C-alpha positions as CSV (number, residue, x, y, z in Angstrom):
1,X,21.9,-29.5,-27.1
2,X,18.1,-30.0,-26.3
3,X,18.3,-31.8,-23.2
4,X,20.3,-31.3,-20.1
5,X,22.3,-33.5,-19.2
6,X,22.5,-32.2,-15.6
7,X,19.4,-31.7,-13.2
8,X,17.4,-28.5,-14.0
9,X,17.3,-25.8,-11.6
10,X,14.1,-26.2,-9.2
11,X,15.1,-24.3,-5.8
12,X,15.1,-20.4,-6.1
13,X,15.6,-18.3,-3.2
14,X,16.7,-14.3,-2.2
15,X,20.0,-14.3,0.0
16,X,19.4,-12.1,2.5
17,X,20.9,-11.3,6.1
18,X,19.3,-9.8,9.0
19,X,20.6,-8.4,12.4
20,X,19.5,-10.7,15.4
21,X,17.7,-7.5,16.5
22,X,15.1,-8.0,13.9
23,X,14.7,-11.7,15.1
24,X,14.5,-10.7,18.8
25,X,12.2,-7.4,18.5
26,X,9.8,-9.3,15.7
27,X,9.1,-12.2,17.1
28,X,6.3,-11.0,19.7
29,X,4.5,-9.2,16.3
30,X,5.2,-12.2,14.4
31,X,3.3,-14.6,16.9
32,X,0.6,-12.1,16.9
33,X,0.1,-12.2,13.4
34,X,-0.1,-16.2,13.6
35,X,-2.7,-15.8,16.4
36,X,-4.9,-13.7,14.2
37,X,-4.3,-16.1,11.3
38,X,-5.4,-18.8,13.6
39,X,-2.2,-20.8,13.3
40,X,-2.4,-23.0,16.4
41,X,0.9,-25.4,15.3
42,X,4.3,-25.4,16.7
43,X,6.1,-22.1,16.0
44,X,9.6,-20.4,16.8
45,X,10.6,-17.0,16.9
46,X,7.0,-16.3,15.4
47,X,7.5,-18.8,12.3
48,X,5.6,-21.5,11.6
49,X,6.8,-25.1,12.2
50,X,4.6,-27.2,10.2
51,X,3.2,-30.4,11.6
52,X,5.7,-32.5,8.9
53,X,9.0,-31.2,10.1
54,X,11.1,-32.5,12.6
55,X,10.9,-31.7,16.4
56,X,13.5,-29.9,18.4
57,X,16.3,-32.1,18.7
58,X,19.2,-30.0,20.1
59,X,20.3,-30.6,23.3
60,X,20.8,-27.8,25.7
61,X,24.6,-28.5,25.3
62,X,24.1,-27.5,21.5
63,X,22.0,-24.6,21.7
64,X,24.7,-23.3,24.8
65,X,27.4,-23.6,22.1
66,X,25.7,-22.3,19.3
67,X,24.7,-19.3,20.9
68,X,28.5,-19.1,22.3
69,X,29.6,-19.4,18.8
70,X,27.6,-16.4,17.8
71,X,29.2,-14.5,20.6
72,X,32.5,-15.5,19.6
73,X,32.5,-14.7,15.6
74,X,32.1,-18.6,14.4
75,X,30.3,-19.2,11.4
76,X,27.1,-19.8,12.3
77,X,25.4,-20.9,9.1
78,X,22.1,-19.6,7.9
79,X,18.4,-20.2,7.8
80,X,15.6,-20.5,5.6
81,X,12.1,-19.0,5.5
82,X,9.1,-19.7,3.0
83,X,7.2,-16.3,2.2
84,X,4.0,-16.3,-0.3
85,X,0.8,-14.1,0.4
86,X,-1.1,-17.0,-1.2
87,X,-1.8,-19.8,0.3
88,X,-1.4,-18.2,3.6
89,X,-1.0,-21.6,5.6
90,X,2.7,-21.6,3.2
91,X,3.4,-18.3,4.4
92,X,6.6,-17.7,7.2
93,X,7.2,-21.5,7.4
94,X,10.9,-22.3,8.6
95,X,12.5,-24.6,5.8
96,X,15.8,-24.7,7.6
97,X,17.4,-23.6,10.6
98,X,14.7,-24.5,13.0
99,X,17.3,-25.9,15.7
100,X,19.5,-22.4,15.5
101,X,16.5,-20.2,15.7
102,X,14.9,-22.1,18.6
103,X,18.6,-22.1,20.4
104,X,18.1,-18.0,20.0
105,X,14.5,-18.1,21.6
106,X,15.4,-20.1,24.5
107,X,18.4,-17.7,25.3
108,X,16.6,-14.9,24.8
109,X,13.8,-16.3,27.1
110,X,16.1,-17.0,30.1
111,X,15.9,-20.9,29.4
112,X,19.6,-21.1,29.7
113,X,22.8,-19.2,30.9
114,X,26.1,-18.4,29.2
115,X,29.7,-18.7,30.9
116,X,30.8,-15.0,30.7
117,X,34.7,-14.3,30.3
118,X,34.4,-14.1,34.0
119,X,33.6,-17.5,34.7
120,X,29.8,-16.9,35.8
121,X,26.3,-17.9,34.5
122,X,24.6,-15.0,32.8
123,X,20.9,-15.2,31.8
124,X,20.1,-12.9,28.6
125,X,18.2,-10.7,31.4
126,X,21.2,-10.4,33.4
127,X,23.0,-8.6,30.8
128,X,23.3,-4.7,30.4
129,X,22.3,-3.2,27.4
130,X,25.8,-2.9,25.7
131,X,26.2,-6.6,26.2
132,X,22.5,-7.4,24.7
133,X,23.5,-5.3,21.9
134,X,26.7,-7.2,20.9
135,X,24.2,-10.2,20.4
136,X,21.3,-8.0,18.5
137,X,24.3,-6.3,16.1
138,X,25.2,-9.7,15.0
139,X,24.3,-10.2,11.0
140,X,22.5,-13.9,10.3
141,X,22.2,-15.0,7.0
142,X,19.0,-16.1,5.7
143,X,17.4,-17.7,2.5
144,X,13.6,-16.4,1.4
145,X,11.9,-18.7,-0.8
146,X,8.8,-18.6,-2.5
147,X,7.3,-22.1,-2.8
148,X,3.3,-22.1,-3.1
149,X,2.6,-25.8,-3.0
150,X,2.8,-28.1,0.1
151,X,5.2,-30.5,-2.5
152,X,7.4,-27.9,-3.6
153,X,7.9,-27.3,0.5
154,X,8.4,-31.0,1.2
155,X,10.7,-31.4,-1.5
156,X,12.9,-28.2,-0.2
157,X,13.0,-28.9,3.3
158,X,13.7,-32.5,2.4
159,X,17.0,-31.5,0.2
160,X,17.7,-29.1,2.7
161,X,17.7,-31.1,5.5
162,X,18.7,-34.7,4.7
163,X,21.9,-34.1,2.1
164,X,24.4,-34.4,4.4
165,X,25.8,-36.9,7.6
166,X,25.6,-35.8,11.2
167,X,29.1,-36.0,12.7
168,X,29.5,-38.5,15.5
169,X,31.5,-38.0,18.7
170,X,34.2,-39.5,17.7
171,X,34.6,-37.3,14.7
172,X,34.8,-34.4,16.8
173,X,37.9,-31.8,17.2
174,X,39.5,-32.8,20.3
175,X,37.7,-30.1,23.4
176,X,39.5,-27.0,24.3
177,X,38.7,-23.8,25.7
178,X,38.5,-21.6,23.1
179,X,38.0,-18.5,25.1
180,X,41.5,-19.2,26.6
181,X,43.6,-17.8,23.4
182,X,43.9,-13.9,23.4
183,X,41.2,-11.8,22.0
184,X,41.8,-11.0,18.6
185,X,44.6,-13.9,18.4
186,X,45.1,-15.7,15.4
187,X,47.2,-18.7,14.5
188,X,48.3,-18.5,10.6
Protein backbone atom coordinates (compact mmCIF):
# COMPACT_ATOMS: atom_id res chain seq x y z
CA UNK A 1 0.00 0.00 0.00
CA UNK A 2 1.69 3.19 -1.15
CA UNK A 3 -0.60 5.82 0.38
CA UNK A 4 -1.67 6.07 3.98
CA UNK A 5 -5.41 5.96 4.40
CA UNK A 6 -5.11 7.73 7.74
CA UNK A 7 -3.17 10.86 8.68
CA UNK A 8 0.56 10.35 9.05
CA UNK A 9 2.29 10.99 12.36
CA UNK A 10 3.27 14.61 12.73
CA UNK A 11 3.56 15.24 16.47
CA UNK A 12 6.35 13.73 18.51
CA UNK A 13 7.25 14.09 22.13
CA UNK A 14 8.99 12.40 24.98
CA UNK A 15 6.68 11.58 27.86
CA UNK A 16 8.29 12.47 31.14
CA UNK A 17 7.39 13.11 34.75
CA UNK A 18 8.78 15.58 37.23
CA UNK A 19 8.27 16.13 40.90
CA UNK A 20 6.51 19.35 41.84
CA UNK A 21 9.63 20.29 43.78
CA UNK A 22 11.56 20.66 40.50
CA UNK A 23 8.90 23.00 39.12
CA UNK A 24 8.89 25.12 42.26
CA UNK A 25 12.60 25.21 43.06
CA UNK A 26 13.70 25.54 39.41
CA UNK A 27 11.42 28.46 38.52
CA UNK A 28 13.80 31.13 39.74
CA UNK A 29 16.73 29.70 37.73
CA UNK A 30 14.54 29.38 34.62
CA UNK A 31 13.36 32.99 35.08
CA UNK A 32 16.99 34.16 35.38
CA UNK A 33 17.83 32.31 32.15
CA UNK A 34 14.93 34.02 30.36
CA UNK A 35 16.13 37.38 31.68
CA UNK A 36 19.64 36.67 30.35
CA UNK A 37 18.15 35.84 26.95
CA UNK A 38 16.21 39.11 26.98
CA UNK A 39 12.79 37.47 27.07
CA UNK A 40 10.36 40.29 27.88
CA UNK A 41 7.18 38.31 27.22
CA UNK A 42 4.82 36.54 29.57
CA UNK A 43 6.01 33.52 31.52
CA UNK A 44 4.91 30.97 34.08
CA UNK A 45 7.27 29.16 36.46
CA UNK A 46 10.15 30.29 34.27
CA UNK A 47 8.68 28.96 31.01
CA UNK A 48 7.78 31.16 28.03
CA UNK A 49 4.20 32.02 27.16
CA UNK A 50 4.27 33.35 23.59
CA UNK A 51 2.08 36.30 22.60
CA UNK A 52 -0.14 34.07 20.45
CA UNK A 53 -1.08 31.87 23.41
CA UNK A 54 -4.27 32.65 25.30
CA UNK A 55 -4.19 34.56 28.54
CA UNK A 56 -4.81 33.24 32.03
CA UNK A 57 -8.45 32.19 32.13
CA UNK A 58 -8.86 30.03 35.23
CA UNK A 59 -10.80 31.63 38.03
CA UNK A 60 -9.44 31.69 41.56
CA UNK A 61 -11.85 28.85 42.41
CA UNK A 62 -10.48 26.73 39.56
CA UNK A 63 -6.92 27.34 40.78
CA UNK A 64 -7.90 26.34 44.32
CA UNK A 65 -9.65 23.19 43.09
CA UNK A 66 -6.66 22.18 40.98
CA UNK A 67 -4.18 22.47 43.86
CA UNK A 68 -6.63 20.70 46.18
CA UNK A 69 -6.85 17.92 43.58
CA UNK A 70 -3.06 17.62 43.61
CA UNK A 71 -3.04 17.12 47.39
CA UNK A 72 -6.00 14.72 47.21
CA UNK A 73 -4.37 12.43 44.67
CA UNK A 74 -6.68 13.10 41.72
CA UNK A 75 -5.50 12.79 38.13
CA UNK A 76 -4.13 16.26 37.45
CA UNK A 77 -3.45 15.94 33.75
CA UNK A 78 -0.13 17.02 32.30
CA UNK A 79 1.73 19.88 30.67
CA UNK A 80 3.83 20.22 27.52
CA UNK A 81 7.05 22.18 27.00
CA UNK A 82 8.92 22.67 23.73
CA UNK A 83 12.68 22.23 24.18
CA UNK A 84 15.08 23.09 21.36
CA UNK A 85 18.51 24.68 21.25
CA UNK A 86 17.91 26.46 17.98
CA UNK A 87 16.08 28.71 17.40
CA UNK A 88 16.35 29.91 20.98
CA UNK A 89 13.02 31.77 20.92
CA UNK A 90 11.22 28.41 20.54
CA UNK A 91 12.97 26.87 23.57
CA UNK A 92 11.12 26.49 26.89
CA UNK A 93 7.73 27.39 25.36
CA UNK A 94 4.60 26.11 27.12
CA UNK A 95 2.36 24.36 24.58
CA UNK A 96 -0.16 22.89 27.00
CA UNK A 97 -0.88 23.22 30.73
CA UNK A 98 -0.48 26.97 31.21
CA UNK A 99 -3.50 27.15 33.55
CA UNK A 100 -2.25 24.25 35.71
CA UNK A 101 1.24 25.73 35.95
CA UNK A 102 -0.17 29.18 36.75
CA UNK A 103 -2.35 27.74 39.54
CA UNK A 104 0.72 26.17 41.15
CA UNK A 105 2.73 29.37 40.73
CA UNK A 106 -0.02 31.44 42.33
CA UNK A 107 -0.27 29.02 45.25
CA UNK A 108 3.49 28.98 45.82
CA UNK A 109 3.41 32.81 45.68
CA UNK A 110 0.76 32.90 48.43
CA UNK A 111 -1.91 34.40 46.17
CA UNK A 112 -4.55 32.07 47.59
CA UNK A 113 -5.01 29.73 50.54
CA UNK A 114 -6.39 26.21 50.78
CA UNK A 115 -8.73 24.90 53.43
CA UNK A 116 -7.02 22.31 55.58
CA UNK A 117 -8.67 19.31 57.18
CA UNK A 118 -9.18 21.60 60.17
CA UNK A 119 -11.36 23.90 58.04
CA UNK A 120 -8.95 26.84 58.34
CA UNK A 121 -7.41 28.57 55.34
CA UNK A 122 -3.65 28.14 54.97
CA UNK A 123 -1.26 29.94 52.64
CA UNK A 124 1.76 28.07 51.29
CA UNK A 125 4.11 29.99 53.59
CA UNK A 126 1.97 29.02 56.61
CA UNK A 127 2.64 25.31 56.07
CA UNK A 128 5.16 23.18 57.90
CA UNK A 129 8.04 21.60 55.99
CA UNK A 130 6.39 18.15 55.89
CA UNK A 131 3.12 19.64 54.58
CA UNK A 132 4.98 21.39 51.76
CA UNK A 133 6.87 18.18 51.04
CA UNK A 134 3.56 16.38 50.40
CA UNK A 135 2.92 18.62 47.39
CA UNK A 136 6.56 18.75 46.33
CA UNK A 137 6.73 14.93 46.13
CA UNK A 138 3.77 14.67 43.75
CA UNK A 139 4.79 13.60 40.26
CA UNK A 140 3.46 15.78 37.43
CA UNK A 141 3.48 14.14 33.97
CA UNK A 142 4.67 16.22 31.04
CA UNK A 143 5.68 15.96 27.43
CA UNK A 144 8.85 17.41 25.97
CA UNK A 145 8.59 18.34 22.30
CA UNK A 146 11.28 19.49 19.88
CA UNK A 147 9.50 21.65 17.28
CA UNK A 148 11.93 24.00 15.53
CA UNK A 149 9.54 26.19 13.52
CA UNK A 150 6.80 28.57 14.61
CA UNK A 151 4.36 26.85 12.25
CA UNK A 152 4.93 23.49 14.01
CA UNK A 153 4.48 25.16 17.41
CA UNK A 154 1.24 26.80 16.30
CA UNK A 155 -0.12 23.55 14.87
CA UNK A 156 0.81 21.55 17.98
CA UNK A 157 -0.64 24.21 20.31
CA UNK A 158 -3.91 24.39 18.39
CA UNK A 159 -4.35 20.62 18.18
CA UNK A 160 -3.60 20.09 21.86
CA UNK A 161 -5.77 22.93 23.11
CA UNK A 162 -8.74 23.14 20.78
CA UNK A 163 -9.74 19.52 20.24
CA UNK A 164 -12.35 19.22 22.96
CA UNK A 165 -15.47 20.98 24.13
CA UNK A 166 -15.47 22.74 27.48
CA UNK A 167 -17.97 21.42 30.01
CA UNK A 168 -20.77 23.69 31.13
CA UNK A 169 -21.85 24.19 34.74
CA UNK A 170 -24.99 22.12 34.01
CA UNK A 171 -22.81 19.13 33.07
CA UNK A 172 -20.87 19.19 36.33
CA UNK A 173 -21.35 16.36 38.81
CA UNK A 174 -23.29 17.39 41.93
CA UNK A 175 -21.22 19.23 44.50
CA UNK A 176 -20.13 17.34 47.55
CA UNK A 177 -17.36 17.65 50.02
CA UNK A 178 -15.01 14.88 49.00
CA UNK A 179 -13.12 15.41 52.22
CA UNK A 180 -16.09 13.99 54.13
CA UNK A 181 -15.18 10.43 53.05
CA UNK A 182 -12.77 8.72 55.43
CA UNK A 183 -9.14 8.85 54.35
CA UNK A 184 -8.34 5.80 52.25
CA UNK A 185 -12.04 5.01 51.72
CA UNK A 186 -12.90 3.57 48.35
CA UNK A 187 -16.45 2.76 47.27
CA UNK A 188 -16.44 -0.20 44.86
